[in-house]
Each structure stands twice: as C-alpha cells, then as structure tokens.
C-alpha positions in Angstrom: 9.6 35.1 -5.3 8.7 38.0 -7.7 11.1 40.4 -5.9 13.9 37.9 -5.9 13.4 37.1 -9.6 13.3 40.8 -10.6 16.4 41.4 -8.5 18.3 38.6 -10.1 17.3 39.8 -13.6 18.7 43.2 -12.8 21.9 41.7 -11.4 22.3 39.6 -14.5 21.9 42.6 -16.7 24.4 44.7 -14.8 26.9 41.8 -14.7 26.6 41.3 -18.5 27.0 45.0 -19.2 30.1 45.1 -17.0 31.6 42.1 -18.8 30.6 43.0 -22.3 31.3 46.7 -22.7 29.2 48.8 -25.2 26.8 45.9 -25.6 24.0 47.2 -23.5 21.4 47.0 -26.4 22.4 43.4 -27.2 22.3 42.4 -23.5 18.8 43.9 -23.3 17.9 42.1 -26.5 19.0 38.7 -25.2 17.0 39.2 -21.9 14.0 40.4 -23.9 14.3 37.3 -26.1 14.3 35.0 -23.1 11.4 36.7 -21.3 9.2 36.9 -24.5 10.3 33.4 -25.8 11.4 35.0 -29.1 14.6 34.5 -31.2 17.5 36.9 -31.7 20.0 37.4 -34.4 23.3 39.2 -34.1 25.2 40.4 -37.1 28.8 41.7 -36.9 32.4 41.2 -37.8 34.4 38.5 -36.1 35.8 39.3 -32.6 32.9 41.4 -31.4 31.9 39.1 -28.6 28.8 37.7 -30.3 29.6 34.1 -29.5 30.9 34.9 -26.0 27.7 36.9 -25.1 25.5 34.1 -26.4 27.4 31.4 -24.6 26.8 33.2 -21.3 23.2 32.0 -21.5 24.3 28.5 -20.6 25.7 29.8 -17.4 23.1 32.3 -16.2 20.0 30.1 -16.5 20.5 27.0 -14.3 18.5 23.9 -15.2 18.1 24.6 -18.9 19.2 22.3 -21.6 21.6 24.2 -23.9 22.7 23.4 -27.4 25.5 25.2 -29.3 26.8 24.5 -32.8 28.9 26.2 -35.5 27.3 25.7 -38.8 29.2 25.3 -42.1 28.1 24.4 -45.6 29.3 20.9 -44.8 27.2 20.5 -41.6 24.9 17.6 -41.6 21.4 17.1 -40.1 22.9 14.5 -37.7 25.1 17.2 -36.1 22.1 19.5 -35.3 19.1 17.1 -34.9 20.8 13.8 -33.9 21.9 10.6 -35.7 19.5 8.1 -37.1 18.6 5.2 -34.8 20.1 2.1 -36.4 17.8 -0.1 -34.4 14.7 1.7 -35.7 16.1 1.8 -39.2 16.3 -2.0 -39.2 12.5 -1.9 -38.7 12.0 0.6 -41.5 11.5 3.5 -39.1 13.4 6.7 -40.0 13.9 8.1 -36.5 16.6 10.3 -35.0 18.2 10.1 -31.5 17.7 13.7 -30.4 19.3 13.5 -27.0 21.8 16.4 -26.4 20.8 17.9 -29.8 18.7 20.9 -30.8 15.2 19.2 -30.6 15.7 18.7 -26.8 17.2 22.1 -26.0 15.6 25.0 -24.2 18.2 27.5 -25.4 20.1 27.2 -28.6 23.1 29.1 -30.0 23.8 28.7 -33.7 27.0 30.4 -34.9 27.2 31.3 -38.6 23.6 30.4 -39.0 23.4 31.5 -42.6 25.8 28.7 -43.5 22.9 26.3 -42.9 22.4 24.2 -46.0 19.2 22.9 -47.6 19.5 19.6 -45.8 19.2 21.4 -42.4 17.1 24.4 -43.4 13.6 23.0 -43.6 13.7 21.3 -40.3 15.4 24.3 -38.7 12.6 26.7 -40.0 9.8 24.5 -38.6 11.6 24.0 -35.3 12.3 27.7 -34.7 8.9 29.0 -35.8 6.5 26.3 -34.7 8.5 24.6 -32.0 7.9 21.3 -33.8 10.3 18.7 -34.9 9.2 16.0 -37.3 10.8 12.7 -36.3 9.7 9.7 -38.5 7.1 12.0 -40.0 5.4 12.7 -36.7 5.5 16.2 -35.3 6.7 16.5 -31.7 6.6 19.6 -29.5 10.1 20.8 -28.5 10.9 22.7 -25.3 12.6 25.5 -27.2 12.6 29.0 -25.5 14.9 31.0 -27.7 17.4 30.6 -30.5 20.3 33.0 -30.6 21.8 33.1 -34.1 25.0 34.9 -35.1 26.7 35.7 -38.4 29.6 37.8 -39.6 27.5 39.2 -42.5 24.0 39.3 -43.9 23.1 36.6 -46.5 23.1 37.6 -50.1 19.6 38.0 -51.6 20.2 35.1 -54.1 20.9 32.7 -51.3 17.2 32.5 -50.6 17.5 32.8 -46.8 14.8 35.4 -46.3 12.6 32.9 -44.5 15.3 32.1 -42.0 16.1 35.8 -41.3 12.3 36.4 -40.8 12.3 33.7 -38.0 14.4 36.0 -35.8 12.1 38.7 -34.4 15.0 40.6 -32.7 17.9 41.6 -35.0 21.0 43.5 -33.9 24.1 44.8 -35.6 27.3 44.6 -33.5 30.3 46.8 -34.1 33.8 46.8 -32.5 34.2 48.8 -29.3 34.4 52.5 -30.0 35.5 54.2 -26.8 39.2 53.8 -26.1 38.7 53.6 -22.3 36.3 50.8 -22.8 38.7 49.1 -25.1 41.5 49.2 -22.5 39.0 48.0 -19.8 38.2 45.1 -22.1 41.8 44.2 -22.5 42.4 44.3 -18.7 39.3 42.3 -18.0 40.9 39.3 -19.7 43.0 38.8 -16.6 40.1 38.9 -14.2 37.6 36.3 -13.3 34.1 37.8 -13.0 31.4 36.2 -11.0 28.2 35.9 -13.1 24.9 35.8 -11.2 22.3 33.3 -12.4 18.7 32.3 -12.0 16.9 29.0 -12.0 14.6 27.7 -14.8 11.7 28.1 -12.4 12.5 31.8 -11.8 12.8 32.4 -15.6 9.4 30.8 -16.1 8.0 33.0 -13.4 9.4 36.1 -15.1 7.9 34.9 -18.4 4.5 34.6 -16.7 4.9 38.1 -15.4 5.9 39.3 -18.8 2.7 38.0 -20.3 0.7 40.0 -17.6 2.3 43.3 -18.5 -0.4 45.7 -19.6 -0.3 47.3 -23.0 -2.3 50.6 -23.0 -4.4 51.8 -25.9 -2.0 54.6 -26.7 0.6 52.0 -27.5 -1.7 50.1 -29.9 -2.6 53.4 -31.6 1.1 54.3 -32.0 1.8 50.9 -33.5 -0.9 51.5 -36.0 0.6 54.9 -37.0 4.0 53.2 -37.3 2.5 50.6 -39.6 0.9 53.3 -41.8 4.2 55.2 -41.9 6.1 52.1 -42.9 3.6 51.2 -45.6 3.9 54.7 -47.1 7.6 53.9 -47.5 6.9 50.6 -49.2 7.9 48.6 -46.1 5.5 45.9 -45.1 6.3 43.9 -41.9 3.8 41.0 -41.6 0.9 41.2 -39.2 2.5 38.2 -37.4 5.7 40.3 -36.8 3.6 43.2 -35.4 1.7 40.7 -33.2 4.9 39.1 -31.9 6.4 42.6 -31.2 3.9 43.0 -28.4 5.7 40.4 -26.3 9.0 42.3 -26.9 7.4 45.5 -25.5 6.1 43.6 -22.5 9.5 42.1 -21.8 11.2 45.5 -22.1 8.8 47.0 -19.6 9.3 44.1 -17.2 13.1 44.5 -17.4 12.7 48.1 -16.4 10.5 46.8 -13.5 7.3 48.2 -14.8 3.9 46.4 -15.2 2.7 48.7 -18.0 4.3 49.4 -21.4 5.2 53.0 -22.2 5.3 54.6 -25.5 9.0 55.1 -25.5 9.5 51.3 -25.0 8.7 51.1 -28.7 12.2 52.3 -29.6 13.3 48.7 -29.3 11.2 47.9 -32.4 13.9 49.4 -34.5 15.4 46.0 -34.2 12.2 44.2 -35.1 10.2 45.9 -37.9 12.6 46.1 -40.9 12.5 43.6 -43.7 15.8 44.4 -45.6 19.0 45.9 -44.3 18.7 49.0 -46.5 15.4 49.8 -44.7 16.8 50.0 -41.2 17.5 53.8 -41.2 13.9 54.6 -42.5 12.3 52.2 -40.0 14.3 53.7 -37.2 13.2 57.3 -38.1 9.5 56.3 -38.3 9.6 54.4 -35.0 11.4 57.2 -33.1 9.0 59.7 -34.6 6.1 57.9 -33.1 7.7 56.7 -29.9 6.9 59.9 -28.0 5.3 59.4 -24.6 2.5 62.0 -24.4 2.9 62.3 -20.6 6.6 62.8 -20.8 6.2 65.6 -23.3 3.6 67.2 -21.1 5.9 67.0 -18.1 8.7 68.6 -20.0 6.4 71.4 -21.0 5.3 72.0 -17.5 8.9 71.9 -16.3 9.9 74.6 -18.8 6.9 76.7 -17.7 7.9 76.4 -14.1 11.5 77.3 -14.8 10.4 80.4 -16.8 8.0 81.6 -14.0 10.6 81.0 -11.2 13.5 82.8 -12.9 11.2 85.7 -14.1 11.1 87.1 -10.6 14.8 87.6 -10.7 14.2 90.3 -13.4 10.9 91.7 -12.1 11.1 92.2 -8.3 7.7 93.9 -7.9 5.1 92.6 -5.5 2.7 92.2 -8.4 5.2 89.9 -10.3 5.6 87.8 -7.1 1.9 87.4 -6.7 1.4 86.5 -10.4 4.3 84.0 -10.2 2.7 82.4 -7.0 -0.6 82.0 -8.8 1.0 80.4 -11.9 2.9 78.0 -9.7 -0.4 77.1 -7.9 -1.9 76.4 -11.3 1.0 74.2 -12.3 0.6 72.2 -9.1 -3.1 71.8 -9.8 -2.3 70.6 -13.4 0.2 68.0 -12.0 -2.3 66.7 -9.5 -4.8 66.4 -12.3 -2.3 64.4 -14.4 -1.9 62.0 -11.4 -5.6 61.2 -11.6 -5.4 60.4 -15.3 -2.1 58.6 -15.2 -2.3 56.5 -12.0 0.4 54.1 -13.3 2.9 57.0 -13.7 2.5 58.7 -10.3 6.1 58.3 -9.4 7.2 60.1 -12.6 4.7 62.9 -11.9 5.7 63.2 -8.2 9.3 64.0 -9.1 8.3 67.1 -10.9 5.5 67.9 -8.5 7.9 68.0 -5.6 10.3 70.3 -7.4 7.5 72.7 -8.5 6.2 72.8 -4.9 9.7 73.7 -3.7 9.9 76.5 -6.3 6.4 77.7 -5.2 7.5 77.9 -1.6 10.6 79.8 -2.5 8.5 82.4 -4.4 6.2 82.7 -1.4 9.3 83.3 0.8 10.3 86.0 -1.6 7.0 87.8 -1.1 6.9 87.3 2.6 10.5 88.2 3.3 11.9 91.0 1.1 15.5 90.1 2.2 15.0 86.7 0.5 15.5 88.3 -2.9 19.1 89.3 -2.0 19.9 85.6 -1.6 17.8 84.3 -4.4 20.5 84.5 -7.1 22.9 82.7 -4.7 20.3 80.0 -4.0 19.1 79.3 -7.5 21.8 76.8 -8.3 21.4 74.9 -5.0 17.7 74.1 -5.6 17.5 70.9 -7.6 14.8 72.2 -9.9 15.8 70.5 -13.1 13.4 67.7 -13.8 15.1 64.6 -15.2 13.0 62.0 -17.0 
C-alpha cells in the first residue's frame, strides 16, 4: 500500500504540473497542505488559475467531502455554515443544519476569503484553527483537513484581518505565466481533456500517517533556531506555534520527495511560512536560504571539486611522480567518501553517486600510470567520462 500511495502521489503531482504550467511551487504547496493537515493561501491577480488549481482537490481525493464558496461582503453565515433549523428554533434551540456546508467538509476552498465579514469571521477562525464549530453553543469537532483560501490581493492593515491571514500556514503569491512557450501550451491545452489521477481517502490518510513518521534530524532543529534568531534581529517574530507547525510542512515536503528524513534544504519551503507581513517576505527569504545549506551537500561539492582538480592536473604534469601523487589523493578521497557513508547512513545514495565517479577517475589515473599510451587518449576521453557530480 505504501508504494502504491507514493506512486499515486507522484502521478498526481506530475499531472497537476502538466495541467497548470509554472505552478510547481503551488502544486507542491497544496500537496504539502493535504499531507500535513495545514491550510494554504494563494494571492494573485484574477485569471492565474488559483480557483482552478484549488478545485482540482475535489477530483483527486476520492471519498472526501468538499465545500467551495465565493465570499463577498454580503455573504451570510447560512451560506457557509448552514441555515438555522426552524424545528429546533421553535424549541428555543439555535442550531444550524450543517449538511453539505463547511462544518462537515474535509477539504474547503474559499474564494476571495478576505471578503469574509464579521458575521462569518469568528466562526471561521475557530473552525480553521481549532477544528471546532460551535452549534447551539456546544463545540463539535469537524473533519476538516485543509482550507485553501484565495484572494486577488492582500487585505489592508485597517481591515483587521491579521488573525485570518495567520491561520494559513502556507502562503503563496501567484503571477501570470512568464514563459511564452508555456503560455502557448496553456492556450492549446484548453482544447484537450487531460486525465487526472486520483487517490482514495484511505490512501491520503495513510500518507498523512507516513508524514508524521518522517524523521527530523538535530541539524534541522539547530538551523531553525538560527533562522529564528536571524528573523528576530530583523524585528520579525513568527510565533512559536508557527515554528512548531512548520515541522509538519518539512515532513510533508520530505515525503513528497520520497524520503523518510528531512534534509536541510527542505527548509527553503519555509519562505512561504515564516513571514508576518508582505514587506518582510524578501528579508525572510534571504535569512532562510542563508541557513538552508545542507552540510553534507556542501562537503560533497567540495570533494567533487577536489577530485576534478586532481584528475585534470595530470593533463598538465605527465611525470610518473604526478601520477602517483594523483593516485594517492584519489585514494584519500575514496576513503573520505566511505567515511561519510558511515556518518550519513540515510544519505548513502547521494554519496554513492560521487563515490562511483571518483572511483572511475581513480581507475583512469591508474591506467595512465600503467599504460603510457593512455595519456595520448586522455584528452580525447575526458569529456566522455561522466565525472560531473549532480546533486
């Protein structure tokens, strides 16, 4: 079941990316929201596929209850939470009939969410954050997984909607398609019917369970602490709750990439999580990217550069001494890589990619020493040996 669920998740991601061009980050955000049971906000001008992308959720997760509504300043609580029961009202009971409305939905899409008026706002805040709906004064648990909210613009500060914005852990800005080829592909796609893969509610719940089991190593916690200090130095103070919730986002991102452990560079997604006000986005992005460096990745890049330098040095120094020295250096690099494998057991696959290529380079240097004629062909061969390590 795990393999099937993972496979379907990847198929869904690829299908959404094919259908919604230049929306890879938002597609990932929606899938992360579903796996981590968090909420997502998309801000952008009209006609940028916000609504269309959100509406796909009702198709890709079979067996979920879906609620969608366009909010206006004239929207009433009855439209979102259900009408009052006249029968109960006769008995003095103030109770809503919530069938087909937001309190009974697993996945909710609210278009133009900042148009929510005060009559709706309080119940909306409680339902989104605490998964509770007060009906006749009694709190009832709701089956809500995620709310996807969209808006053409950010709310003005005087509108007092900071609490609503804060309920959305993931926040993305969407712009019109930039690449002209993608724009033409989008136009042509209107004439085509694309099959959209889907998964069952049971499979989604299984993936959510696996997300909760993804390991967060100490280096990630330490990096998050550094990010918090860096943000604080800039006068930016995400709440402790937001930092805590961001862990589930990191776990979901790792699972989407079919890993069972969070990596440092997964933290780049927190650019869409840790800002408080729009004007802080650029500073937050810089601080996060500055701390989202994977120590192992940096080490592997360094070892790769050293291997390249050693390998190509014998093209300029053809003496036997240079060949012997290069062989020893390559031997040391192989030893260093094997040592890394013992310290980063979860990253063996990444290390093996470079290890195999360094070993190939080592063998070619040995051939050069053992067969002098090899040097004549070395320049010709150098571009046919796939020695460039790609992370």
